[in-house]
C-alpha positions in Angstrom: 104.9 92.1 103.0 104.3 93.7 106.5 101.2 92.6 108.6 100.1 94.1 111.8 98.0 92.1 114.1 96.0 93.8 116.9 92.8 93.5 118.8 90.6 95.6 121.1 91.7 93.4 124.4 93.0 90.2 125.2 91.4 86.6 124.6 90.1 87.2 121.0 92.7 84.4 119.4 94.7 87.1 117.8 98.1 85.8 119.0 97.5 82.1 118.3 95.7 82.8 115.0 98.7 84.9 113.6 101.1 82.1 114.9 99.4 79.5 112.8 99.0 82.3 109.5 103.1 82.3 110.0 103.1 78.5 110.3 101.1 77.8 107.2 103.0 80.3 105.3 106.3 79.1 105.9 105.0 75.6 104.8 103.9 77.1 101.8 107.4 78.0 100.8 107.4 81.4 102.0 110.2 83.1 104.0 108.5 84.0 107.2 109.2 86.2 110.2 107.1 86.6 113.1 107.4 89.9 115.8 106.2 89.8 119.3 105.2 92.9 119.9 103.0 92.3 122.9 105.1 94.4 125.0 103.5 93.8 128.2 103.0 90.0 127.5 105.5 88.4 125.1 104.3 84.8 124.9 104.9 83.7 121.3 107.6 81.4 122.7 105.0 79.3 124.4 102.9 79.0 120.9 106.0 77.9 119.2 106.9 75.8 122.1 110.7 77.5 122.2 112.0 76.9 125.7 114.3 79.6 125.8 111.7 82.1 124.8 108.7 81.2 127.3 107.7 84.8 127.9 109.8 86.4 126.0 113.8 85.7 126.4 116.6 86.8 129.2 119.1 88.5 127.0 122.2 90.3 128.8 125.4 92.1 127.4 125.9 94.1 124.4 124.5 92.0 121.9 121.9 89.3 123.8 118.1 90.3 124.0 114.7 90.4 122.5 112.7 93.3 121.1 112.2 95.3 124.2 116.1 96.0 124.6 116.5 96.5 120.7 113.8 99.3 120.7 115.4 101.1 123.3 118.8 101.4 121.6 120.2 99.0 124.0 121.4 96.2 121.7 122.2 96.7 118.0 119.6 93.7 116.9 117.4 91.6 118.6 117.6 87.6 119.0 116.1 86.0 116.3 115.1 82.3 116.5 115.0 79.6 114.2 111.5 78.1 115.0 112.5 74.5 113.0 115.5 74.2 114.9 114.9 75.6 118.4 111.0 74.0 119.1 110.8 71.5 121.5 107.6 70.1 119.4 108.7 67.2 117.5 106.4 68.3 114.3 108.4 71.4 114.2 112.1 69.9 115.0 112.3 69.0 111.4 112.0 71.8 108.8 109.4 70.2 106.1 111.2 70.0 102.4 109.6 72.7 100.7 108.9 75.3 103.2 110.4 78.7 103.9 112.0 80.0 106.7 110.0 80.4 109.9 111.8 82.7 112.6 110.4 84.5 115.9 111.7 87.7 117.0 110.7 87.6 120.9 110.0 89.8 123.5 112.0 90.6 126.5 111.2 88.5 129.4 109.8 90.1 132.4 109.5 93.1 129.8 106.6 95.6 129.8 105.0 98.1 128.5 107.2 101.5 127.3 106.5 104.8 126.0 107.3 106.1 122.9 109.8 108.3 121.2 110.9 109.1 118.1 114.1 107.3 118.5 112.2 104.0 119.3 109.9 104.7 115.7 113.1 105.2 113.9 114.9 101.6 115.2 111.3 100.4 114.6 111.2 101.7 110.8 115.0 100.3 110.3 114.0 97.0 111.5 110.8 96.5 109.4 113.1 97.4 106.2 115.9 94.7 107.3 112.9 92.2 107.5 111.1 93.1 104.5 114.5 92.5 102.3 114.7 89.0 104.2 111.2 87.6 104.4 107.9 87.7 101.9 105.8 88.0 105.1 106.5 89.7 108.3 103.9 89.5 110.9 103.8 92.0 113.9 101.8 90.7 117.1 101.1 93.8 118.8 99.6 94.9 122.1 96.1 94.9 122.8 94.1 98.2 122.7 95.3 101.4 121.9 98.8 100.7 122.8 102.6 102.1 122.9 103.0 99.1 120.3 100.5 100.4 117.7 101.5 104.0 118.2 105.2 102.6 117.7 104.0 101.0 114.6 101.9 103.3 112.7 104.8 106.1 113.5 107.6 103.9 112.2 105.3 102.9 109.0 104.5 106.8 108.3 108.1 107.5 107.7 109.4 108.3 104.1 111.3 105.2 103.7 108.4 103.2 105.1 106.2 104.3 102.7 107.3 102.1 99.8 106.6 98.8 102.0 103.3 97.2 101.8 101.8 97.5 105.2 98.3 95.6 106.2 96.3 95.5 109.4 94.2 92.7 111.0 91.7 93.5 114.0 90.6 90.2 115.7 87.7 90.1 117.5 85.0 87.3 118.9 81.5 87.3 117.4 79.5 89.0 120.2 77.6 92.1 120.4 80.7 93.3 122.8 83.5 92.4 120.8 82.0 93.7 117.4 81.3 96.9 118.6 85.0 97.3 120.1 86.8 96.3 117.4 84.9 98.8 115.0 86.0 101.4 118.1 89.5 100.3 117.9 90.0 100.6 114.2 87.8 103.9 113.5 86.8 105.8 116.4 89.2 108.4 118.3 92.4 107.3 119.3 92.0 104.2 117.0 94.3 102.8 114.2 92.9 105.7 111.7 92.5 108.2 113.5 96.2 107.6 115.5 97.9 107.0 111.9 96.3 110.4 110.6 98.3 112.1 113.5 101.8 110.5 112.3 101.3 111.4 108.5 99.0 108.6 107.2 96.6 109.1 104.7 93.2 107.9 106.7 91.6 106.4 103.5 94.6 104.8 102.8 94.9 103.4 106.1 91.2 102.1 106.0 91.8 100.0 102.9 94.7 98.3 104.4 92.5 97.1 107.2 90.6 94.1 107.4 88.8 92.2 110.0 89.1 88.7 111.3 86.2 87.0 113.3 87.6 84.0 115.9 85.8 81.1 117.9 82.7 81.5 115.3 80.0 79.0 115.8 78.1 78.3 112.3 74.1 78.6 113.7 73.3 75.7 110.8 76.3 74.0 110.9 76.5 70.0 112.4 78.2 71.7 115.6 74.8 73.0 117.0 72.7 69.6 115.7 72.6 69.0 119.7 71.0 72.0 120.4 67.3 71.9 121.0 65.0 73.5 118.2 64.6 76.7 120.2 68.4 77.4 121.1 69.0 76.5 117.7 66.9 79.0 116.5 68.2 81.5 119.2 71.6 81.3 117.8 70.4 82.0 114.2 68.5 85.0 115.6 71.9 86.2 117.5 74.0 85.7 114.2 71.9 87.7 112.3 71.5 90.8 114.5 75.2 90.6 114.6 75.7 91.0 111.1 73.4 93.7 110.8 75.4 95.1 113.8 78.7 94.4 111.6 77.3 96.2 108.9 76.6 99.5 110.6 79.5 99.3 112.1 81.8 98.8 109.3 83.1 95.6 110.0 80.9 93.4 108.1 81.3 91.7 104.8 83.1 94.1 102.8 86.0 94.5 105.6 86.0 91.0 106.5 89.4 88.9 105.6 87.6 85.7 107.1 86.6 83.5 110.4 88.1 81.2 112.1 86.2 78.3 113.8 85.6 77.7 117.4 87.8 74.6 117.8 88.4 72.6 121.1 92.2 72.5 120.6 92.6 76.4 120.4 90.0 76.8 123.8 92.6 74.4 125.7 96.0 74.7 124.1 96.8 77.9 122.0 99.5 76.3 119.7 100.3 75.5 116.4 98.1 73.0 114.5 99.6 70.8 112.6 98.4 68.4 110.1 98.9 65.3 112.1 96.7 66.8 114.9 93.7 66.8 112.3 94.8 63.6 111.3 94.7 62.1 115.2 91.2 63.9 115.3 92.5 66.4 118.1 91.9 69.4 115.7 89.3 70.3 113.2 90.3 70.0 109.4 88.2 73.4 108.8 90.4 75.0 111.5 93.7 74.8 109.3 91.3 75.3 106.1 90.8 78.5 107.6 94.0 79.7 108.8 95.5 78.6 105.1 92.6 80.6 103.4 93.5 83.5 105.7 97.5 82.9 104.8 96.3 83.3 100.9 94.0 86.3 101.5 97.1 88.3 102.6 98.5 87.9 99.2 95.4 88.0 97.2 95.2 91.9 96.6 91.4 91.1 95.5 90.9 90.5 98.8 92.0 94.1 99.5 90.0 95.7 96.8 87.8 98.6 97.9 84.2 97.8 97.3 
């Protein structure tokens, strides 16, 4: 399965959530691949704690380099890094029993956004097809906003050879009026995912059906985490939550298009990293954050979570 992750702008928790979904997918036994298509800021290597891929890979010569060089036609294939074998984090150095492969395709160090061409879209489609054969889940972390990365992905998946490949889209946003509005615009308005996809031959209704939203850094207004707030603050928080729910319903990002939420977690705020079971056991991360990652991972493969309401 091919899953694209995007957001209206940076700072939504898109990349770190996607990386944790990839991690949980591999732990469940699925061969999993993560592509760093954030061309202007390829930092997935930091999240996976792979030293040679910090801010992308250097790559030189006819066979070395990241996704930038491959898409430009400079190398026949991008580098593939085995996370289990290359991460400097001790909990990732040993591949857990029963886990699937976990592979990172990094971007290019000092890389940047680059314009769309038909040749780039063709090479992108060829890469997606190869990965579809090898992995159960391929996560593509796109640059934020109306980016060339999204344009390339939409053009590639519209080619005849890609139409048989199941593709899904996740749009991340924080739980604020600005973020809800911007996420809806990115998905449904002019120049957004559905409109751009239509230009390349996607069926708008089908593309809409393949798109879901994920809310990040969400505080439960009735949960124990707000117990330290004054009663007036708690009431105000509940009022804001109700107003946001109504806004999301009107803008098409409400419950029927919501795949899930990720709670506010101190570890994710301080260090954007993979959350292991050890992090929960040592009390530096919350168990319900891991539960959210596991639930999101399983919903990617649950067709009932993608049925049109």
